[in-house]
C-alpha positions as CSV (number, residue, x, y, z in Angstrom):
1,M,170.6,144.4,53.1
2,S,168.5,147.0,54.8
3,K,165.9,149.0,53.0
4,K,166.0,152.7,52.9
5,P,162.9,154.2,54.4
6,V,160.7,155.9,51.8
7,E,160.6,159.6,52.2
8,I,157.2,161.1,52.4
9,P,157.0,164.5,50.8
10,A,156.0,167.4,52.9
11,I,152.6,168.9,52.5
12,E,154.1,172.0,50.8
13,Q,155.7,169.8,48.2
14,I,152.5,168.0,47.5
15,E,150.5,171.3,47.3
16,A,153.2,172.7,44.9
17,E,152.9,169.6,42.6
18,L,149.1,169.8,42.7
19,R,149.3,173.5,41.7
20,K,151.6,172.6,38.7
21,E,149.2,169.9,37.5
22,Q,146.2,172.2,37.9
23,Y,148.0,174.9,36.0
24,K,148.8,172.5,33.1
25,T,145.2,171.3,33.1
26,D,143.8,174.9,33.1
27,Y,146.3,175.9,30.4
28,I,145.3,173.1,28.1
29,R,141.6,173.8,28.6
30,V,142.1,177.5,27.8
31,L,144.3,176.7,24.8
32,R,141.6,174.3,23.4
33,S,138.9,176.8,24.0
34,T,140.9,179.6,22.3
35,I,141.7,177.4,19.3
36,F,138.0,176.3,19.0
37,T,136.8,179.9,19.2
38,L,139.3,181.1,16.6
39,L,138.3,178.3,14.2
40,V,134.6,179.2,14.7
41,V,135.3,182.9,14.1
42,A,137.4,182.1,11.0
43,A,134.8,179.8,9.6
44,A,132.1,182.4,10.2
45,A,134.3,185.1,8.5
46,V,134.8,182.8,5.5
47,I,131.1,182.1,5.2
48,I,130.3,185.8,5.4
49,A,133.0,186.7,2.9
50,V,131.8,184.1,0.4
51,M,128.0,184.3,0.9
52,V,127.2,187.8,2.1
53,C,130.0,190.2,1.5
54,P,132.6,188.9,-1.0
55,V,135.9,190.8,-1.2
56,I,137.2,191.1,-4.7
57,Q,140.4,192.4,-6.3
58,I,140.0,194.3,-9.6
59,V,142.0,192.9,-12.5
60,G,142.1,194.9,-15.7
61,E,141.0,198.3,-16.9
62,S,137.5,197.8,-18.1
63,M,136.0,199.8,-15.2
64,A,138.6,202.7,-15.4
65,N,138.3,205.4,-14.1
66,T,135.7,204.2,-11.5
67,L,137.8,201.2,-10.5
68,Q,141.5,200.7,-11.2
69,N,143.6,197.5,-11.7
70,G,144.6,196.3,-8.2
71,D,141.7,198.0,-6.3
72,I,140.0,195.8,-3.6
73,V,136.3,196.1,-3.3
74,V,133.5,194.7,-1.1
75,A,130.3,193.5,-2.7
76,I,127.0,192.7,-1.0
77,N,124.8,189.8,-2.1
78,D,121.6,191.5,-3.3
79,S,118.8,190.3,-5.6
80,K,117.7,193.8,-6.8
81,Y,119.9,195.5,-9.3
82,K,119.1,198.8,-10.9
83,R,120.6,200.9,-13.6
84,G,123.9,202.4,-12.5
85,N,124.8,199.8,-10.0
86,V,128.3,198.3,-10.3
87,V,128.0,194.5,-10.0
88,A,130.3,191.5,-9.9
89,F,129.3,188.3,-11.7
90,Y,130.7,184.9,-12.7
91,Y,131.9,184.5,-16.3
92,N,134.0,181.5,-17.3
93,N,135.3,180.7,-13.8
94,N,136.2,184.4,-13.4
95,I,134.5,187.2,-11.6
96,L,134.0,190.3,-13.8
97,I,132.9,193.7,-12.7
98,K,130.6,195.9,-14.9
99,R,127.9,198.5,-14.5
100,V,124.2,197.7,-14.9
101,I,122.9,199.6,-18.0
102,A,119.4,198.0,-18.3
103,T,117.3,195.4,-16.6
104,A,114.9,192.8,-17.9
105,G,112.4,194.0,-20.6
106,S,114.3,197.3,-21.3
107,W,115.4,198.2,-24.8
108,V,119.1,199.2,-25.2
109,D,120.4,201.1,-28.2
110,I,123.9,202.4,-28.9
111,D,124.9,204.8,-31.6
112,R,128.2,204.8,-33.5
113,D,129.5,207.5,-31.2
114,G,128.9,205.4,-28.1
115,N,125.9,207.2,-26.8
116,V,123.7,204.7,-24.9
117,S,119.9,204.9,-24.8
118,V,117.6,202.8,-22.7
119,D,113.9,202.7,-23.7
120,G,114.5,205.7,-26.0
121,V,116.2,207.9,-23.4
122,V,119.9,208.8,-23.8
123,L,121.7,208.0,-20.5
124,D,123.7,210.6,-18.7
125,E,126.9,208.7,-17.9
126,P,129.3,211.0,-15.9
127,Y,131.3,207.9,-15.0
128,V,132.4,207.4,-18.6
129,N,135.4,209.4,-19.7
130,E,135.4,208.4,-23.3
131,K,132.4,207.0,-25.1
132,A,133.0,204.2,-27.7
133,F,130.8,201.8,-29.7
134,G,133.3,199.1,-28.6
135,E,133.1,195.4,-29.6
136,C,129.4,195.3,-30.3
137,N,128.1,192.4,-32.3
138,I,124.5,192.3,-31.1
139,T,121.6,193.5,-33.2
140,L,120.5,197.0,-31.9
141,P,118.1,198.0,-30.5
142,Y,118.3,195.1,-28.2
143,Q,115.7,194.0,-25.6
144,V,117.1,192.6,-22.4
145,P,115.6,189.1,-21.7
146,D,113.7,188.1,-18.6
147,D,115.8,187.6,-15.4
148,K,118.8,189.1,-17.0
149,I,120.7,192.4,-16.8
150,F,122.6,194.3,-19.6
151,V,126.0,195.4,-18.3
152,M,128.9,197.5,-19.7
153,G,132.3,198.5,-18.5
154,D,133.0,202.2,-17.8
155,H,136.1,202.1,-20.1
156,R,133.9,201.5,-23.2
157,A,136.7,201.1,-25.8
158,T,138.3,198.1,-24.0
159,S,135.4,196.5,-22.2
160,V,134.0,193.3,-23.5
161,D,130.5,193.2,-22.0
162,S,126.8,192.7,-22.9
163,R,127.4,194.4,-26.3
164,N,129.2,191.3,-27.4
165,T,127.6,187.8,-27.6
166,A,130.7,186.4,-26.0
167,V,129.5,187.8,-22.7
168,G,125.9,188.7,-23.4
169,C,123.3,189.6,-20.8
170,I,124.0,188.3,-17.3
171,S,121.6,186.0,-15.6
172,N,120.6,187.2,-12.1
173,D,121.8,183.9,-10.6
174,L,125.3,184.5,-11.8
175,V,125.6,187.9,-10.1
176,V,127.9,187.7,-7.0
177,G,126.7,191.0,-5.7
178,R,126.6,194.8,-5.9
179,I,129.9,196.6,-5.3
180,L,129.4,198.8,-2.2
181,F,132.8,200.3,-1.5
182,R,136.5,200.2,-2.2
183,I,138.8,199.2,0.7
184,W,142.1,199.4,-1.1
185,P,144.0,201.5,-1.7
186,L,143.3,203.3,1.5
187,S,143.7,206.7,-0.2
188,E,140.6,205.8,-2.3
189,F,138.6,204.1,0.6
190,G,134.9,204.8,0.2
191,G,131.7,204.1,-1.7
192,V,131.6,203.1,-5.3
193,S,129.0,204.8,-7.5
């Protein structure tokens, strides 16, 4: 039995096979690099969205007409809140959105017609369409405790807020952030005041 001679591939065939293998190696390297980059970018986006600029969807009507059910807003983590800011805060594993009416040390009073006074001055509240005393079970006038803020919804008749002991004043460490702007619906895109 005679052995068949082994065919030695031509240089062109060897070079073609080397190019194929190099292409596979380069392709896998680029794919790994791309996946790693996408994972890093996604992780950074999640960290920013959770820690710095949370994106929140509005559920409910307590902030109507300023914010509507289904609106999507962006907040910024801020430690300084002043009267008039719209803020998001944690309450019973939910995030609620209300307006800051008074800060620590201020005295809040509400008359039966729903007019709100802070430190004896009646607030001008153009964002409120219909004033209401609402579900108020706190003793008025009420002094806001240290490191807390007094919040109310813009739709005063339906909002459960700091007027009720169920919610009460909000501790600064429970505040998610100040609502900066609405991103949805696109027709309402812009700042929130």
